C-alpha positions, -999 to +999 in steps of 0.1 A: -206+320+437-230+328+409-257+307+425-252+326+458-254+360+439-286+348+422-302+339+456-293+374+470-309+390+439-341+370+444-342+380+481-338+417+471-365+415+444-390+401+469-382+425+497-399+458+506-378+488+514-371+478+550-362+443+539-339+457+512-321+479+538-316+449+561-301+429+533-278+457+524-266+459+560-259+422+562-240+423+529-221+454+540-210+438+573-200+406+554-179+427+530-162+446+558-154+414+576-133+404+546-112+436+547-075+437+555-062+467+574-051+485+542-085+479+526-102+497+556-078+526+554-082+529+516-120+527+517-125+553+544-096+576+533-108+579+497-145+583+503-142+620+495-127+612+461-157+592+450-181+621+457-157+645+440-154+624+409-192+620+408-195+658+410-173+661+380-194+635+363-225+657+368-207+687+353-198+667+322-233+650+321-216+616+320-243+597+338-270+613+316-251+604+284-244+568+295-280+563+307-295+577+276-274+555+253-287+520+243-252+507+239-218+513+256-199+544+247-162+548+240-140+574+255-137+591+222-175+594+219-178+608+254-149+632+248-167+645+217-199+650+236-184+666+267-155+686+253-132+670+279-096+659+271-097+623+261-068+613+283-083+630+314-117+615+307-103+580+303-087+583+337-119+596+353-140+569+337-117+541+348-119+554+383-157+555+383-158+520+369-133+507+396-156+519+424-188+505+408-204+537+396-203+528+359-194+496+340-163+491+319-174+467+291-141+466+273-110+487+269-120+524+269-157+516+266-183+522+293-219+517+301-245+527+327-254+505+356-279+508+385-257+534+403-251+556+373-288+554+363-296+566+399-271+594+394-288+605+362-319+615+381-320+653+386-332+652+422-304+628+431-279+651+415-293+680+436-289+659+467-253+650+461-245+686+451-261+698+484-240+673+503-208+682+485-212+719+482-230+728+515-226+700+540-192+687+529-172+716+544-190+710+577-179+674+578-144+685+572-147+710+601-164+687+626-133+671+643-117+706+649-150+720+662-156+692+686-120+694+699-125+732+704-157+728+725-142+699+744-166+673+730-198+688+745-231+683+728-239+709+701-273+727+707-267+763+697-280+773+662-256+802+660-226+783+674-225+750+655-201+735+630-217+755+602-204+788+614-168+776+617-170+758+583-183+788+564-166+815+585-199+833+592-220+845+622-252+837+603-274+807+609-277+782+581-311+794+568-301+831+569-269+822+551-289+806+523-304+840+514-270+851+500-261+817+485-289+811+459-271+782+442-268+763+475-304+771+483-315+757+449-297+724+455-313+722+489-348+729+476-345+705+447-332+678+469-360+682+495-386+682+468-372+651+450-372+631+483-410+632+482-415+623+446-432+589+443-427+582+480-452+574+507-463+605+526-483+611+557-514+615+535-513+577+529-519+569+567-536+599+582-575+600+581-579+635+567-615+632+555-626+616+588-609+643+609-625+671+588-661+659+587-672+683+614-648+711+607-660+746+600-658+750+562-652+787+566-621+782+588-585+775+575-581+737+570-544+732+564-515+755+573-481+742+563-457+760+586-422+762+572-434+744+542-406+752+517-417+758+482-451+742+486-451+705+476-470+694+507-498+720+501-500+709+464-503+672+474-530+681+500-551+699+474-546+672+448-556+644+471-584+662+490-599+688+466-633+683+483-621+693+517-633+728+524-612+756+539-581+777+532-548+759+524-519+781+533-481+777+527-458+797+551-421+802+549-394+829+548-394+855+520-365+840+500-383+806+499-418+820+492-403+839+463-395+805+447-427+788+458-451+769+436-482+787+424-508+760+432-544+768+425-562+771+458-530+775+479-522+809+495-484+816+498-477+836+529-444+850+543-441+840+580-413+834+605-424+804+627-406+819+657-432+847+656-469+844+667-489+824+642-511+848+622-536+822+610-561+815+638-582+784+644-570+762+615-579+725+616-544+714+608-511+731+615-486+710+597-448+708+603-428+685+579-391+681+587-390+714+605-383+706+641-354+683+635-336+714+623-337+730+657-326+725+693-351+716+721-352+753+732-360+765+697-385+737+691-404+749+722-405+784+707-419+771+674-446+750+692-457+778+715-460+802+685-485+778+669-503+769+701-514+806+706-534+803+673-549+769+679-587+766+684-606+740+703-607+716+672-572+724+660-545+697+659-508+700+653-494+675+628-457+668+632-442+649+603-407+637+614-384+608+619-391+590+652-360+570+661-360+536+678-339+534+709-314+510+694-301+497+661-308+528+640-303+526+603-272+544+590-292+565+566-308+581+597-278+584+619-261+603+591-290+627+590-288+631+628-251+641+627-258+664+598-285+682+618-260+686+646-234+701+623-256+725+605-281+736+631-271+723+666-301+701+662-310+664+663-333+635+653-353+624+682-367+591+697-404+588+706-395+593+743-377+626+734-407+637+713-430+630+742-408+649+767-405+680+745-442+681+737-452+676+773-429+705+783-452+729+764-485+713+773-490+690+743-495+652+740-494+627+712-529+616+703-518+595+673-485+583+658-488+568+624-456+555+606-457+557+568-421+549+559-408+523+583-374+519+567-364+553+579-389+557+607-409+586+591-441+592+610-468+617+615-477+626+651-510+642+660-503+666+689-531+682+709-532+702+741-531+681+773 
């Protein structure tokens, strides 16, 4: 058995992200094939408890404490650091150990492992907090909502699972305005997903495409760009590229935006006509998957009215294969459905929606194959 485990570890060490994901899927399917019926019920039925216990671990800074320590920590030490009752804390730690989130080295003594070290990363904490606090109630509501609408597809931004889960008539992004804690989790999570990761800038030929651009014209407009990480990366990687760099988003997001030298922060609703005319690049990162086909057409048309003869629209999104999609991405797809009445799309679906407004894909460059993240260059037909 140990020899087999060692072989798996060697395979994992040698694999890239796509290979690692495939290995995880094979091992998952093997594990599931060994389950008895009670195992399956317990695994699925108690998933919520794992996330809830991890959320308590964040509040007590358990993963930070265990990761920072050079040696295992006893329950008494952790109780002293956290202020939690020793008996309660022992029960929580034993549970976290039993599901593989921390290691129990001996009685009442615990240490960090790979999972708990991942959970000590602030961006990962924001991601789980976002899923638990904002998305979790939508997952709970999903069965009732689908029954209510007789299992039809969800494509209405103002009539999705979100409204029933949160008892509101607001759309998700409008709702965020009055829920700053939820918005902060979301913004931190979105920012952390980009840290140290490959981006469209690693595959798209920016310098080549801007050689003949008018240096007096805007060069990069990040439409719906959040708090500005894409603009900051563009300026850092291409400081020599002339032209205005502009971040656009709604007021409550621009209020929290980065103040990056050389980047203009502009309030703009992308359903309204684009005010910046003739830019070289209009860039949308992870925007269109938040919207139904009808709303995507509105966004695209609002940008097209501002495009000049040399302008291109860069769409940075997941482009799904037609079969055997990784579970990380199918999870995102159903989350988009719950929150926004939206979806992840296949390349065929992207082609269809772009063609419906008079655009075509001139280039598609994939920079993160494991989750199909690609940048598409769209130009008028």
